[in-house]
N, C-alpha and C positions, 0 to 999 in steps of 0.2 A: 839633579833632576832625575826622576824615576823614569827608566826607559818604558815606552809604551809600544804596543804592537796591535795591529788590526786583525791579525790572523787567528786570534783566540788563544787556546791553551797548548798549541803544538810547538811553538817556537822556543828557542833558547832564551829569548828575552823574557818571556812569560815565566819560564822556570826560574830564571835568575831573580826576577821580581818576587816570586813566591818564597824563595830561600831567604831573601833579604827581609821580608816581612816576618817570617818565622824567627829569624835571629833577633829582630827587633822586639818581638813579643817575648822571647826568652829572656833577653836582657831586662826588659821592663819587669818581668816576674822576679828575677833574681835581685834587682836593685830594690824592690819593694820588701824584701825579706828582713826580718830582725837579725841582729848579730848572733842570735842563738843558732842560726842556720849557716853560720860562716863556713864551717867545715864542709857541709854538703854543697854549698854554693861553689866553693873552690873545686870540689870533685866534679861538679857538673861542667864548670868552665874548662877543666882540663880534659874532659872526655873528647875523643876524636872518633868519629865525627860528633859534632855537638848534638845532643838529643833535641827532639822537638819539644814544644811546650808541654804536651801531654806526658811525655816520658819524664821530663824534669819534675813536673807536678807529682807524678807517681813516686819518684825518688824522695821528694820532700815529705810525702805522706808516710813512706816507710820510715824515714828518720823520726818523724813525729811519733809514730806508733812505737818505735824502739824506745824513745824517751819515756813514753807513758808506761811501757812494760817495766823499764828499769826502775821507775819511781814506785811501782806497785811491789816490786821485789823487795825494796827497802822497808815496806810496811809489814810484810809477813814476819820477819824476825821480831819486830816490836810486839806484834800480836802474840806470838809464841812466848815472849818474855813476860807479858802481862798474864797469860794463862798460867805459867809456871809460878809467878808471884802469888796469884790467888790460890793456887793449889797448895803451895807451901804454907801460906798463912792459915788455911783451914787445918792443915796437919799440925801446925805449931799451937793452935788453940785447943787441940785435943778433942774436937767435936766428933770425929770419926775414928774409931779404933781400927787397927789393921786386922783385927780378928774377925773373920767371917761375918761381916755385916753387923757387928754389935755397936750400937750407938752409945758412946760413953756419956753423952749429954743427957739422954732420956733414960738410960739404963735398960733399954729394951732391945731385943733383937729386931733387926729391920725387916725388910720385905718378905723374906721366907717365912718367918714365924707369923707375921700378919696374914699371909696367904693361908697358912694352916688353920689359923683361928677362923678365917672366913669360911673355909671348907667345912669346919666342924659346927658352924652355926653360931659361934661366939665372936664378939667383936671386941677389940681392945678398948 
């Protein structure tokens, strides 16, 4: 039976009742979690004093944010590898020469000579 009191919010009975409700809400939150959050659930339960529901929820959000960030970190090296693969494939095809903008595919100088032609009134 839950203790009741007629005096309102000042007595020890009311404070005890509030603490019990907070613990019950915390346990309900933690029981409803996926096993993915098993580690943070254990950390919350070992905390002394136990956090309230808002603090526990914040800890869970931080854990989720860290998981998202770590999954994004794994994507970056793959993107860099793709860029390097594309760059090396272009070089192996010999489309662009390492010489000052000379395009071996078309046999013409690139941007700089076209700019000079534009300034002189002639177009390629």
